[in-house]
C-alpha positions as CSV (number, residue, x, y, z in Angstrom):
1,M,-7.9,-23.8,-42.7
2,Q,-7.5,-27.6,-43.0
3,L,-9.7,-30.0,-41.0
4,N,-6.9,-30.9,-38.6
5,E,-6.1,-27.3,-38.0
6,A,-9.7,-26.6,-37.3
7,E,-9.9,-29.4,-34.7
8,N,-6.8,-28.1,-32.9
9,A,-8.2,-24.5,-33.0
10,I,-11.4,-25.7,-31.5
11,L,-9.5,-27.4,-28.6
12,V,-7.6,-24.1,-28.1
13,A,-10.9,-22.2,-28.1
14,Q,-12.4,-24.7,-25.6
15,E,-9.5,-24.2,-23.3
16,N,-9.7,-20.4,-23.6
17,E,-13.4,-20.4,-22.7
18,I,-13.1,-22.6,-19.6
19,T,-10.0,-20.7,-18.5
20,E,-11.8,-17.3,-18.8
21,H,-14.8,-18.8,-17.1
22,F,-12.7,-19.4,-14.0
23,V,-11.0,-16.0,-14.3
24,Y,-14.3,-14.1,-14.3
25,E,-15.6,-16.4,-11.5
26,K,-12.6,-15.8,-9.3
27,L,-12.8,-12.0,-9.9
28,S,-16.5,-11.9,-9.2
29,Q,-15.8,-13.5,-5.8
30,S,-13.1,-10.9,-4.9
31,I,-15.1,-7.7,-5.4
32,K,-17.7,-6.1,-3.1
33,D,-19.7,-4.0,-5.6
34,P,-22.9,-6.1,-6.2
35,D,-23.6,-4.7,-9.7
36,N,-20.1,-5.4,-10.9
37,R,-20.1,-8.8,-9.3
38,E,-23.3,-9.7,-11.1
39,V,-21.9,-8.6,-14.5
40,L,-18.8,-10.7,-13.9
41,K,-20.9,-13.7,-12.9
42,R,-23.0,-13.4,-16.0
43,I,-20.0,-13.2,-18.3
44,S,-18.5,-16.2,-16.4
45,N,-21.6,-18.2,-17.1
46,D,-21.5,-17.2,-20.8
47,E,-17.9,-18.5,-21.0
48,L,-19.0,-21.8,-19.4
49,R,-21.8,-22.1,-22.0
50,H,-19.3,-21.4,-24.8
51,Y,-17.1,-24.2,-23.3
52,G,-20.1,-26.5,-23.4
53,F,-20.7,-25.6,-27.1
54,W,-17.2,-26.6,-28.0
55,K,-17.4,-29.7,-26.0
56,K,-20.3,-31.0,-28.1
57,H,-18.0,-30.9,-31.1
58,T,-14.8,-32.3,-29.5
59,R,-16.5,-34.7,-27.1
60,R,-13.6,-34.1,-24.8
61,N,-13.0,-32.5,-21.4
62,V,-10.4,-29.8,-21.4
63,N,-8.7,-28.4,-18.3
64,P,-8.3,-24.7,-17.7
65,N,-5.0,-23.0,-17.9
66,K,-4.3,-22.5,-14.2
67,L,-1.3,-20.3,-14.8
68,K,-3.4,-17.9,-16.9
69,I,-6.2,-17.8,-14.2
70,W,-3.7,-16.7,-11.5
71,K,-1.9,-14.4,-13.9
72,Y,-4.9,-12.3,-14.7
73,F,-6.3,-12.5,-11.2
74,L,-3.1,-11.2,-9.7
75,I,-2.8,-8.5,-12.4
76,S,-6.3,-7.4,-11.6
77,K,-5.7,-7.2,-7.9
78,L,-2.4,-5.3,-8.4
79,F,-3.3,-2.9,-11.2
80,G,-7.1,-2.8,-11.0
81,I,-9.8,-5.1,-12.2
82,T,-10.5,-3.0,-15.3
83,F,-6.9,-3.1,-16.5
84,G,-6.7,-6.9,-15.8
85,I,-9.9,-7.7,-17.7
86,K,-9.2,-5.5,-20.6
87,L,-5.7,-6.9,-20.9
88,M,-7.2,-10.4,-21.1
89,E,-9.9,-9.3,-23.4
90,R,-7.3,-8.1,-25.9
91,N,-6.9,-11.8,-26.7
92,E,-10.6,-12.0,-27.5
93,E,-9.8,-10.1,-30.8
94,K,-7.5,-13.0,-31.8
95,S,-10.2,-15.5,-30.7
96,Q,-12.8,-13.8,-32.9
97,I,-10.5,-14.1,-35.9
98,M,-10.0,-17.8,-35.1
99,Y,-13.8,-18.3,-34.8
100,E,-14.3,-16.8,-38.2
101,K,-12.0,-19.4,-39.7
102,I,-13.6,-22.2,-37.7
103,S,-17.1,-21.2,-38.9
104,E,-16.2,-22.9,-42.2
105,Y,-16.6,-26.2,-40.3
106,V,-18.8,-25.2,-37.4
107,P,-21.5,-22.7,-38.7
108,D,-23.0,-22.3,-35.2
109,V,-19.9,-20.5,-34.1
110,K,-21.4,-17.2,-35.3
111,S,-23.5,-17.1,-32.1
112,I,-20.3,-17.4,-30.1
113,I,-18.8,-14.4,-32.0
114,E,-21.9,-12.3,-31.3
115,D,-21.6,-13.1,-27.6
116,E,-18.0,-12.1,-27.5
117,G,-18.9,-8.8,-29.1
118,E,-21.5,-8.3,-26.4
119,H,-18.9,-9.1,-23.8
120,E,-16.8,-6.2,-24.9
121,K,-19.7,-3.8,-24.8
122,Q,-20.5,-4.9,-21.2
123,L,-16.8,-4.5,-20.2
124,I,-16.6,-0.9,-21.3
125,D,-18.7,0.3,-18.4
126,L,-18.1,-2.7,-16.2
127,I,-16.4,-1.2,-13.2
128,D,-16.2,2.3,-11.7
129,E,-12.8,2.0,-10.1
130,E,-11.4,4.9,-8.0
131,R,-8.0,4.7,-9.5
132,L,-9.4,5.2,-13.0
133,R,-11.6,8.1,-11.9
134,Y,-8.5,9.8,-10.7
135,V,-6.2,8.7,-13.5
136,S,-6.3,12.3,-15.0
137,S,-4.8,13.5,-11.7
138,M,-2.1,10.9,-11.9
139,V,-1.3,11.8,-15.5
140,L,-1.1,15.5,-14.4
141,G,1.5,14.7,-11.6
142,L,3.5,12.2,-13.7
143,S,3.7,14.3,-16.9
144,D,4.6,17.5,-15.0
145,A,7.3,15.7,-13.0
146,L,8.7,14.1,-16.2
147,V,8.8,17.4,-18.1
148,E,9.9,19.7,-15.3
149,L,12.4,17.6,-13.4
150,T,14.0,15.9,-16.5
151,G,14.6,19.4,-17.8
152,A,15.8,20.7,-14.4
153,L,18.2,17.8,-13.9
154,A,19.6,18.4,-17.3
155,G,20.3,22.0,-16.4
156,F,21.6,21.2,-13.0
157,T,24.0,18.6,-14.4
158,L,25.8,21.1,-16.6
159,V,25.8,23.9,-14.0
160,L,26.4,22.2,-10.7
161,Q,28.7,19.3,-11.9
162,N,28.4,17.4,-8.7
163,T,26.0,14.4,-8.6
164,R,25.2,14.7,-4.8
165,L,24.5,18.4,-5.2
166,I,22.4,17.7,-8.3
167,A,20.4,15.0,-6.4
168,M,19.8,17.3,-3.4
169,T,18.8,20.2,-5.6
170,G,16.6,18.0,-7.7
171,L,14.9,16.5,-4.7
172,I,14.2,19.9,-3.1
173,T,12.9,21.2,-6.4
174,G,10.8,18.0,-7.0
175,V,9.2,18.0,-3.5
176,A,8.4,21.7,-3.6
177,A,6.8,21.3,-7.1
178,S,4.8,18.2,-6.0
179,L,3.3,20.1,-3.1
180,S,2.5,23.0,-5.5
181,M,0.9,20.7,-8.0
182,A,-1.1,18.9,-5.3
183,A,-2.4,22.2,-4.0
184,S,-3.3,23.4,-7.5
185,E,-5.2,20.1,-8.2
186,Y,-7.1,20.4,-4.9
187,L,-8.3,23.9,-5.7
188,S,-9.0,23.0,-9.3
189,T,-11.1,19.9,-8.5
190,K,-12.9,21.8,-5.7
191,S,-13.9,24.6,-8.1
192,E,-15.3,22.1,-10.7
193,S,-18.7,20.3,-10.6
194,S,-17.0,17.0,-10.5
195,T,-17.6,13.7,-8.6
196,K,-14.0,13.5,-7.7
197,N,-12.9,14.2,-4.1
198,P,-10.6,17.2,-4.1
199,F,-8.3,15.7,-1.4
200,K,-8.0,12.4,-3.2
201,A,-7.3,14.2,-6.5
202,S,-4.5,16.2,-4.9
203,F,-3.1,13.1,-3.2
204,Y,-3.0,11.1,-6.5
205,T,-1.3,14.1,-8.2
206,G,1.2,14.6,-5.5
207,I,2.1,11.0,-5.0
208,A,2.6,10.4,-8.8
209,Y,4.9,13.5,-8.9
210,V,7.0,12.4,-5.9
211,L,7.4,8.8,-7.0
212,T,8.5,10.0,-10.5
213,V,11.0,12.5,-8.9
214,L,12.5,9.8,-6.8
215,F,12.9,7.5,-9.8
216,L,14.5,10.2,-11.9
217,I,17.1,11.4,-9.3
218,F,18.0,7.8,-8.2
219,P,21.0,7.5,-10.6
220,Y,22.6,10.7,-9.1
221,L,22.6,8.9,-5.7
222,L,24.4,5.8,-7.1
223,F,27.1,7.1,-9.5
224,T,29.6,10.0,-9.6
225,D,29.8,10.4,-13.4
226,M,27.2,13.2,-14.0
227,Y,26.7,12.4,-17.7
228,L,26.1,8.8,-17.0
229,C,23.6,9.9,-14.4
230,L,21.8,12.2,-16.9
231,S,21.7,9.4,-19.4
232,L,20.2,7.0,-16.9
233,T,17.7,9.6,-15.8
234,I,16.5,10.0,-19.4
235,L,16.3,6.2,-19.7
236,N,14.2,6.2,-16.5
237,A,11.9,8.8,-17.9
238,I,11.3,6.8,-21.0
239,I,10.6,3.7,-18.8
240,V,8.1,5.6,-16.8
241,I,6.4,6.9,-19.9
242,L,6.4,3.4,-21.5
243,L,4.8,1.7,-18.4
244,F,2.2,4.4,-17.7
245,T,1.2,4.8,-21.3
246,F,0.7,1.1,-21.6
247,Y,-1.5,1.1,-18.5
248,I,-3.6,4.0,-19.7
249,S,-3.9,2.6,-23.3
250,V,-5.3,-0.7,-21.9
251,A,-7.5,0.7,-19.1
252,K,-8.8,3.6,-21.1
253,D,-8.6,2.3,-24.7
254,F,-6.3,5.0,-25.8
255,S,-3.7,4.9,-28.6
256,F,-0.4,3.6,-27.1
257,K,2.0,4.8,-29.9
258,R,0.6,8.3,-30.2
259,R,0.7,9.0,-26.5
260,F,4.0,7.4,-25.9
261,F,5.8,9.3,-28.6
262,E,4.1,12.5,-27.7
263,M,5.1,12.4,-24.0
264,T,8.6,11.1,-24.9
265,L,9.3,13.9,-27.4
266,I,8.0,16.6,-25.0
267,S,10.1,15.3,-22.0
268,L,13.3,14.8,-24.0
269,G,12.7,18.1,-25.9
270,I,12.4,20.1,-22.7
271,A,15.5,18.3,-21.2
272,G,17.5,19.1,-24.3
273,L,16.4,22.7,-24.3
274,T,17.2,23.1,-20.6
275,F,20.6,21.6,-21.1
276,I,21.3,24.2,-23.7
277,I,20.1,27.0,-21.4
278,G,22.4,25.6,-18.7
279,F,25.3,25.7,-21.1
280,I,24.5,29.3,-22.0
281,I,24.3,30.3,-18.3
282,K,27.5,28.6,-17.5
283,T,29.3,30.1,-20.5
284,F,28.1,33.7,-20.4
285,L,27.8,34.1,-16.6
286,N,31.0,32.2,-16.0
287,V,29.3,30.1,-13.2
288,E,31.5,27.6,-11.5
289,V,30.5,25.3,-8.6
């Protein structure tokens, strides 16, 4: 790294530190849990100290990125503070690589790198969010809806051959299955020695199932071409898998690629198999609707 590049990198680092200081500060003011608030304040103060460190070298005041502050604050409020923070902290990996290069000109930067590593350790157990405690229940409802209903709609499409009828049948099947899954999750959670509330666990399972069902059958309510509807349903299933897998991979530090391809292959595999079964039923039983 050349000297000019190092100077520009330091200014970027200085802006990142002051921006993240305000992000953590704003988040600390928005949560009620005193322990989590204290951790956020401590990290916010560390970021401010890092900003001061860079300012000694640049001798310049740098304004925070207000758009980034509001971006991560709103993401945290909408999708959970753990998700928002971990999404932002993904940029810390790039920052640490940059700090390593800057250390050629600023040896003291090593202490900044050590602090950033400590931040990540603190963030692992930062917040005990309800939505993350029940994420396994949401995964259960969502994955079951994707596998079962995508397959069912594929079979219904070939046998029923009427988009309105397919939508109605899929909705009835989906709602009944969601109630069954919610009840099973309630009984399962109640029988376990878990800190989860059985009613909340069943609610998260059921609501994830129902919302997925509605999203999957939506094309059948809009169009009359049943094969177009089936194609859009499969696309919707992939979108759901993509979004939810990304959320889980960030919030829970899971592998995105492995889980995405695993859920996609299972869902599409079941849909393809059910379509074949529907074709066999239609052909050999001579079913016409």
